[in-house]
N, C-alpha and C positions, 0 to 999 in steps of 0.2 A: 501484651502486644504494643509495640512502639509505633508511633506514627510520625511521618514527616509531612509537615503542612506547608503548602505553597498556595497562596491566594492572590488573585487579581494581578497576575503578571501578564503583560501584553507584549509581549515580544515573541529458506533453507540456503544464504550467501555468507561467505567469509573468506578472509585472506588465507590461502593455503599455506601451511607451515612448511614451505619448501626449505626454509632455514634448517629444519630438522632432518631433511632427507638429502640435502645437497652434498653433505660431506665437507663443506667449506663454509667460510664466513659469508653469511648473507649480506651483511653490511659492507660497504666498500672501504677502500684504503684510506680516504681522507675524512671518514665519517666523524662528525662532531669535533673537528679539530679545535674549534674555539668555544666549545660548550663549557665555559666557566661561569661562575656566578655573576660575573660582570657583563657577560655577553647578552645582548637583547636582540630579538628579531628586528631588523631595520624596517622603517615604515615603507620604504620603496626598495624592493629587491630586484626590480626589473633589469637593472643594469649590471647585476652581479653575474659572474661566470659560474654557472652551475654545471656539475659533472654528473651525467647519468651513468650509473654503474650497475643497477639492477632494477627489478620491477617494483621495489618497495620504496626506496628512498633515493634522493640525490642530494649532494652537499656542495655548497659553493666553495671557491678557493679560500674564502674567509671562514668557512666552517659552519655556515648556517644550515639548518636541517630542513629538508622537505620530505614529508611523508606522503606517499601516494595513497589515495583512497580508491579502492578498486571497484566499488559497487556503484550502480547508477544512482544519482541523486535526484529524487523526485519531489523533494520538499520534506521528506521524512527525517532529514538531518544526519544521515549516515556519513556524509562527507566531513562532518565535524566529529561525530561520536566514535567512529571506528578508529581514526588516528589517535583520539584521546586514549583509547585502550592500549594501543601500542606504546604511546609516549609514557603512560603511567608505569608500565612494567619495565620500560627501558630506563626510566628514571631521568628524564630530561624535563626541563621546565616548559610548560605549555606555551608561554609567550615567546619561546625561542623556536617554535615549530611553524613551518609554512606547509600548507596542505594543497595538493594538486589532484585533480581528477585523473584517475588511472584510465588507461585504454583497455580494450578487451585483450586479455592475455591468458589463454587457457593453460599455458605452461606453468605459470606461477600462481595464478588465482583459480578459485573454483566457485561455482554458484554466484557469478556476477549478475545477480537478478535483483530487481526491486519489485517485490511481490510477496504477499502472505505475511507481512510484518515479521520476517524471519532474519533480517540482516544481522542484528546484534545477537539474537538468540543463537543462531548457527555459528557466528564468528567468535563468540565470547572466549572460549578456551583457546582457540587457535591464535587469535590476536594477542591474547595475554602471553601465550607461550612464545610467540615471535619476539615480543619485546623483552621478555625475561631471558630468553636464550642469548640474544645479542648482548644484553647487559652482563650475563655470566661470562661470556667469552672475553669481554673487555676486562672484567675483574681477573680472569685467569691470566691474561696477558700481563697485567700489572703485577700480579703475584710472581710470575716468572722473572720479570725485570728486577724486582726487589729481592728475589730469592727467598720468598716466604710462602707459607701455605695459603691457598686462596681462601680458606675458611677464616683467615685472619684479616680479610679485606672486605670492605663494604663500599657501595656506590650510592651516591645521591646527587641529584641535580647535575649529572654529567661529570662528577668528580669522584675518583676512587681514593679511599683512605685506608691505611693499614693501622695496626695496633700501635705502631711507633709514632703515629701522627703524620707519616709521610703522605703526600698527595700527588696524584697524577690526574690530568684530565683525560677524558675518553680519547681526545685527539693525540695525546702523548703515546698511546699504546695501540692505536687502531691498526697500524701496519702489522704489528706482531699478532694482534688478535685475529686478523684476517686469515692467517694460515693455520689456526688451531682447529682441532676437531670440534664439531658441534656437540654440546653436551646432550645426553639422552634424557636426563631428568633435571629439571630446574625447579627452583622454589618460586612459587607465585606469591604475590603479596597477600597478606591478610587484608580484608576490606577495611579494617580499622586503620591501616597504613596509607590508604589512598589520599593523594593530594590533588589529583586531577579528576578522577572519576568521582562523581557525586557532587561536584562543584559546577556552578553555572559557567558555561562557555558560550560566547557569542558565535553565531553562525559564521563560519569562516568566509562565506561569500557575501556577507551583509553589505559591505561597502560597495562592492560591485553591483549588487542588486539595486540599492537605493540611488546609485549614481548612473545607472543605465549602461554599465560597461558590458561588453559582449560576454555572454555566458550561456545563453539559451540557443536551441537549434535555429530559431528564426534569425539569430544574430550572425550565424556563420556565413561567410562569403569566401569565395576562392576565385582566382584569376581565370577568366574565360567562362565562368559559370553562367548558365541561362536558367530562367525560371519556367516552371511547368505547372499548369492548372489542368486537372484531370476531370473529364466528364464521365460519370459513371451512370449506369441505368437508373432512371428516376424512380423506379418502384422495384421492390423485391418481387421477383417473378418475371421480370421483363429482360429481353436480350436485344442486342443491336441488330437492326435489319439493314440500314444504310445511313450514310451521312454525306452532307455536302459542306466542304470546308472553305469554299470560295470566298464567302463574305468574311469569315474569320480571318483569313489570310490578308484581307485588306485593312485590318485594324493596325494602326501604327504601333510598331514594336513587336508584332507577331512575326516569328521567324519560320515556323513550320507547324503542321498538324499531322499527327500520326496515330494510327490505331495500334493498340498493343494488348498484351495479355497472354499470348500463346506461349511465351517462354515460361510463364509461371505454371502452366499445366503439368510440367515435369515434377512439380513439388506439391501438387494439389492435395495429395493425401496428408501432407504435413500442415496444411493451411487452415486448421480448425479455428473458427472464430473470425475468418476473413470474409469480407464482402466478396461479391462475384469476382473470380479470377480474370476472366476474359471480358471482351466487349467494352473496353475502355478506350477513350480518345484523349490524347495528350495535346494540349496547345502549348507550344514552346515560344517563349518571348523574352524580351530584354528586361522585363520587370513583372512583378506579380500583378500589377494593375492591368498591364497589356494582356497578360495571359488570361486573366479572369474575364476581361472584356471580350477577348477573342472567343472564349468558351461560350459566352452568351450569344455570340453571333453564329454559332454552328447551327446548321439545319439537320436535324436528326430524326430518323424514323425508328421506333422501337416496336417490338412484337412480343406477345406473351409466350413465355416458355413454361411457366407453372402457375399455380393458383395465385391470384392477387388477394392476399389476406387482409382482412379488416378487423378492427378491435371487437366488433360485435361477433364475428366468427370466432375469434380467440376466446371470448368469454363463454360461448356455447361449448367449444371443445374442452375447455378446462372444467366446466360444470359436468360435462358428460364423463370425464375421467373420474371426478369425485363421486359421481353417482354409480360408477361401474364397480366391478369386482376384480378388474385387471390391474394389479399392482405388483411392484417388487417389494417384498418385505425386507426391510433393512435390519430390524431387530425386533424380537418378540420375547417377552418375559412373562412367566405365569400363564394364567388362563383368562384372556381378555373377555371372551364370550361369557364365561361363567361369572366373572366379576361384575359385568354390566347387568346380568340377569338378577343378581342379588343386591344391587345398589339401591339405596333409599331414593336416590335421585340421579338422573343422568342429564348433563348439560352438554350441548353441542353448539359450536359457533363456527362461522366461516369468515376467513380474512382474505383480502384481495390487495394485490399491488400491480401497477402497470409496468410495461417496459420502461427503462430509463436510459437515456444517453449519458455519456461521461462528462461532456461539456468542460473540458480542461480550458484554463485561461489561455494557454498557448495552443492554437490549433495544430493538427498533425503536420509534420514537415520532415523532410530528410534530404541530405545531400548525397549524391553518388557520382563517382567517376569510374566508369568501367573501361578497362583496357584489356587487351588479349591475355596479358600475363599477370594482372593484378587488379583488384577492385578496392577503391578507397571509399569508405562510407562514414559520414559524420552526422550526428543528430541525436534527438531524444528517443531512447528506446529503453524499455524495462528489461528486455531479454536479449542482450547483444549476442550471446553465444548461440542461442537458437537461430537468430537471424544469420549468423555466420554459416551455420550448418545448412540452412535452406539455400542461401546464395551459392555456396560451394556446390551443392547438389544441382541447382538449376544451371550453373555455368560450367559444370564439370571441372572444377578447380579443387585444389587442396585447401583446407581451411586456413592454412598459414598464408595463402595468397589473398585472403579477404581481411583487410585492415579496417577495424571499426573503432572510431573515437566516439565517446559519449559526452554529450553536452548536458548541462543542467536542464531539467525539464520544468516547464510551467504547468505542472499538474500531469497526472496520468490516471490514477484511480482504477487501473486495470486496462484502460484503452491502449496504452502503449506497450502492452504485453505482446500484441499480435503482429506488428511489423508489416502490415499490408502496404503502408505508406513508404516504407523502406524498399520493399520489393518493387513497387511502382517506379521509384526513382532509379533503381538499378536497371530495370528493363528499358526505360526511356533513354537513359544514358547509353546503354549498349546499342540501341537503334540509331541514335543520332551522332554517336561517337563524340560526345561533349560532356563535360561535367554539368550536372543539373541539380536544381533545387525544387523538389515538389512541395507545394504549399497548399493546404486545404483552406477554403473559406469556412466561416462558421456554418453556412448552409451545408457544405460538404461534410463537415464534422457531424452534424445532426442527422443528415439524410443517409449517409453512408457509414453508419456507425456499427459498433459491436455492442449491443445493448444488454443491460441487465434483463434477464428473462421475466416476462409476466408470470406471476405465481398466484395460486390460491391454496390456502391451507384450510382444512376442516379438522377441528380438534374436538374430541369428545372425552368427557371425564365422568367417572362414576364416583358418587359420594356415599359413604357408608359409616354410620356411627360417628359423624363429625370428622371423617378422614377422607383423603383422596385415595381410592383403592384401585382405580383403573384409569388409564390414559391411552388414547388412541389418536395418533396424528396421521392424516392423509395429506400428501402434497401432490398437486397437479401443476406442472410447469411447462412452459414453452421451451423445447429442446432440453438441455441438461437439467437434472434435478439438483436443486440447491441443498436439500436436506440429506440427500443420499450419502454424502461423505461424512456426516457427523451424527450418526444415530446414538453415539455414546456420550453426548453432552447432556447437561441437565435438561429434563428431569430423569434421565436414565439412571437406574439404581436407587432412585428415591421412592418409586411407586412400584408395588409388587407386580402388578399386571400392566404391562407397558408394551406398546406396539407402534412401529413407524412403517408406513407404506408410502411408496412413491410411484408416480406415473407421469408420463410426459407425451406431448404432441410434437412431432417433428415438423417444425416450421422452417420456411425458407428465409426467415428473418434472422440475421446473424446475431448470436448471443454469446456472452462470455463473462469473464470476471468483472465485477464492479465493486468498488471499495467495500471491504468486509464481505466477500462473497460467501454465500450459504447462510449468513447470519444477519445481514443488513435489514431484511424484512422479517425473518423468522423470529428474531428477538422481540419485535413489536407484537407479533401474533401471540407468541407464547406468554409474554409477561402481561399483556392485556387479559389473556384468558385466565391466568393465575390470579390477577386482581379481582376478576369476576368470581372466581371460585372462593377466594378469601371472603368476599362480601357475602356470598351465599352461606358460607360456614360461620359467619359472624366473627371472623378473625381479621386482624390487621395483616396487610399484604406481606410486609417483611417478616412478620411472625410466622406466617404460613410457610414461607420459603425456608426460614431457619429450622422449623420443625421437620420439613421434608429432608433437609440436608443431614439431619442426624442419622438418617438411614444409610447414608453413603460415606460418612466420615471415616469409618473404619472398614470399608469394604475390601474384600479380597478379589473382587471382580476386576481383572486386569484390563478389561475393555473400557472401563470408565476413564475418561481423559481429563476431567476436571478434578479439583480438590475441594471436598466438602468443607474442610477447615479454612482454606484460603478464601473461599466464597463467603463463608460465615464472617471472617474477619473484615472483608470489604463491606458487607451489609451493616455490621455493627458500627463501623467507622462512619459510613455515610449517614446513618440515622442519627448518630451523635452530632456530627458536624452540620447537618442540615436542620437540627432542632425538630426532627420528625415528630409531627403531632403536637408541637408546642409553639407554633408560629403565631397563634392568635387569630382573631377574626379577620376575614377578608383575604387570607392567603390559603390557597388550595394546593395540596401537595400530591404528587404522583411518584410512585417508586417503580424501579425496574432493576434487575440484576442479571448479568449475563457473563458467560465465559466464551471467549473466542480468541483464536490466534495465541493460545497458550496463556492468556491473561484474564484475570478475574476483575470485573468492573461492576460497581453498583452506582446508581444515579437517582437523585431526587430532584424533581422539577417543581418550582414554586410558581403558581399562577394567581393573578388577581383579575378581577373583572372591571372593565371600563365600559360603561354604557351597555352592560350586558354581554360584552364580548371578552374572550380570554386574552390576557397579555402574559406572556412568559417573561418573568422578571429575573429568574435565577435558576441555574442548574448546579447542584452540588454533586461532585464526583469523587468516589473512592476507587483507587486502583491498586491492585497487587500485580506488579510486573517485575518483581524481584528487585535487584540492585538497579537504581536509576543512574545511568551513565552521565547524562547531561540534564539536570533538572529543568533548565530553561527550555531546551528543546522538547523534553518530555511533556511539560505543561502545554506548550504550543500544539503538540500532536493531539493531546486529549481535548483541548479546547476546540481545535479545528474539527476533530471527529464529531464532537457533540453538536456543534453548529451545523455541520454538514448533515448529520442525522436528523436534526430538527427541521432544517430547510426542506429536505426532500420528503420527509413524512408529512409536513404541513402543506406544501405547495406544489411539488413537482409532479406534473401529469404528462402523459405521452400516449398518443394513440395513432393508429394507422387506418387509412382509407384506401382500399384497392392497392395494397402493398406500398403505399407512400405515406411517410410520416406527416401528421397534421401540423407539426411544429418544426420550423427550420431555423429559427433564430430567437433571441431573447425578447423580441417584441411580443411573442406569444408564450414562450416557455418560461415558467415562473420559477425563479430561484429566490432564496432568502436574501433580504437586503440588509445593508449594514445597520440601519437604525432598528432593525427587527431582531438583532442578535442579543440574547440575554447575557447577563453576567454569568461566567462559568468559573466556579471555584473548585480547584483540584487538590486532592489530598492523596498521598501515597502511603501505603502500608510499608513500613520500613523493615527490611529483613536482609539477610545475607545470601539469599537464593540467587541463582544465575538469572540474568535478565531474560525477559520474554518479550513478545511483540507489543508494539505500542501505536503504530501508525493507523491501525484500524479498530481495535477493540472499544474505543470510546464511542464509536458511531452506533452500533446495534442497539444498546439499551435506550438511547435518546428518544426514539419514537414511542416506545412503551411508556416511558416516564411521563412524557407530555400528554399522551392519550389518557393515561390514568388520572393525571391532574385535571384535564379538561372534564373528565367524568365527574370528579369531585365538585368542580365548579358549576357545571351545567346539568349534571344528572344524565348525561348522554354518553353512551358507549359508541366508540368509533371502531369500525371493522374494515374500512377501506381507505387505502392511501391514494391520493393525498387527502388529508383530513379536511382541508378547506372546502372541498366539494360537499361535505356533509354538514358543515356549519352554516348558520343562516346567512353569513356574509364573511368575506375574507377577514380573518383575524388580524388585528393590528398588534404586532409584537413590539415591545419596548425594551 
C-alpha cells in the first residue's frame, strides 16, 4: 500500500458531455489560438475582449482560455478542481487557464448541485472525456492539414506534433477542428501521465477573497435594487393574526411594508425543509439597516396554529419511540433474538444529540427581479435547478424564462439546499415590481432555520466467546430518519446477527440536511460504542474493527456499500502515522473510523490534560478518497471537516422553548474558536481509483475520536452532545 503524506498545510454533479452528443465541435472557432509554450495567462484580463461561444469555455481575441465551472462553489473547491480535470485531458497548461463560475444551464450541464460530496465523483469520467474529446478533434484536424494519420500525432501543452517533428498550435487548427465529427471513443490519460491532477493548485478565487472583491451573494448589487428584511413567525407553531406597519413606515429609508406568502402555496408540496410558507411580512427599504430597523418597529399579533414544542417535550417523545415497538426495520441479518439470548454479556447504551442550526458565515440572501415575461435571480444556492423548477411552477413560466446566476457562497452545509430565501425574494419582487435583495440577520438565520434533527440512538450488542455476535441499533429522530438511508454501512456484513430499526416524531420544526447528513452524529455513537465493546473484550479499538472487517472483505453481499479492504488500509495508515499506542506518558489517544459519502476515513485524536481538563492537541487523519485532484484543496476540506466535527461535538447546543429557539446569536450559541483548533495532520492512501467525496467525510469520525480520547484521559464515557455539558467545566482546547 502506497501512501501520499501531506502535513501541516494551512491553506451526484458534473459537466454533461454534450460534446459527445452535439455532433459538432464543442469548443469554439478561436479556441486556444495562442496556446503556445510562451503564452502565459495575464495578471489582469479584465480589459481583454472575450468571445462567448458555448457553455463551457470562452476565448479572448488573444487566445487566452476561460473554462466555465458549472457547479455551485460553496467552499468545497470545485470551482478549482473541476476545470483542472478538463484542462488535464485537454492538455493545456494550468497557468494559462482562467476560471469563471457558470450560470444555471440545464441544456449543457446536469446536476448543478453542491451537496452530498458528489461533484468530483459524479463528474470525473464526463469531465475527463470532455477534455480528451476536444484534444482528439484538434489532433485530427492537424493530421488532415499535414496529410498524415492522426495516430502519428500527439498533443501536449497546447501544441500538436507529428512524427516528422512538425508542430501546430491548437489555434492553428481550431477552425478545421470545429467542423469535424466528435469521436465516440477517446483515450484518457493514465494517472501516471497527469501533470495538473494531483498537483497543488491555488484556489482560483483566492485573490478576490482576500482583497474583498465582489464574489458572494451579499456583494451583488443591481441598479434600482431595494433591500428586504422579512419578519417570520417567532415560534414554530404560530401564525400571523394581524399587524400594524405605521411605525415601521416612519423609519427613515423604509419604502413599504407588505404581507406575502400566498404565491408560494402553489408549490408547497415541493417545499420540504422550508420554514412556514405564508404569514410573512416584508419590510422594503433603501438599505439593510433601514429594513431591519423597520422590521423591529412592526407591531404584530401572532396566534397558535399547532403545538408549541419544547426540548423537554422532544426528549420525552424520542424516549417514547426508543421504548416502543413501532419501528421501521431497515435491515435484518441472522437471528437477533436468539443471539442475544445466547450471549455471554449484553451491553446497551443510548446516545443523544440536539437540533443544530447551520450558522453559515454569510447569512441567507438572494436577489430577484420578477417581470411578466422573465425572472432574473442571483445569489448563493446549492440547488439552482430545483429553484428554477419551483419558481417556474409558482409563476406559471417555462424554466428557460427563469435565469439563475450563482455567486460564491460563504458557507452552506446544507442550509442553502432549500431556497426559501430565494422564493421570498421572488415573491416580494413580484408584489412591488422592483428588483429586491432579501437579507437575513443572524437572528433570522438561527430562528428561521432548517435544522439538523434531534436524534437519539440506542445500540445493543451481544458478546459471545470474545466476539461481537449481535448488534441492534434503534434510531429515534425528529422528522426524517438519519440512519434510514444507510443501513448497509459498517458494521453491516461484519456481525452475523444485525438489525437496524428507525422511528420518528413528526415535528413542526423544520429539519433537513446538515453537513454529512445521516452520519455526522451516528459516527460518534457507533465508534464510541465500539470503543466500549473493545474495552469490554480486552482488545484494542482499531484491532477490534480490523477483526470485524475480515468478515466483509470478500463478501458477495451486493448491499454492502463500503470496502472492507479500503477501510482496513485507512486504519493501518492512521495507526502508523499517529504512533498509536506509542506516544508516551501524558498523551491520551482516541480512535474512530467511518465510511460516508463513498470515502473511507480513520482518525486518531491526541489529548493531554491541563489542570485536569482535556486539551485536544492533534488529530491525525487517514483518507481513501481515490485519486486526489487538488491536494491543497483536499487537505483544506479534511482539516475543515475535522475542526467542524470537533467544534459541534464539543460545544454546540440548541434548544427550544414553546416553539422558539433559545439561541439566536453567537453571544449564546457556542462554536469552536480559533485558539481551540488542534493541529490536523492529513494523509491520503494513494491509489488509481476514481475520486470519491471529500467535503463531508472528515467530519463524522471526529466526534468519536475525541470522545474516546477523553475517556482514556478522564475515565469518563460521553453519551450526549455537546460534550462540554458533561465535563466538569468547559474544556480549553489548544
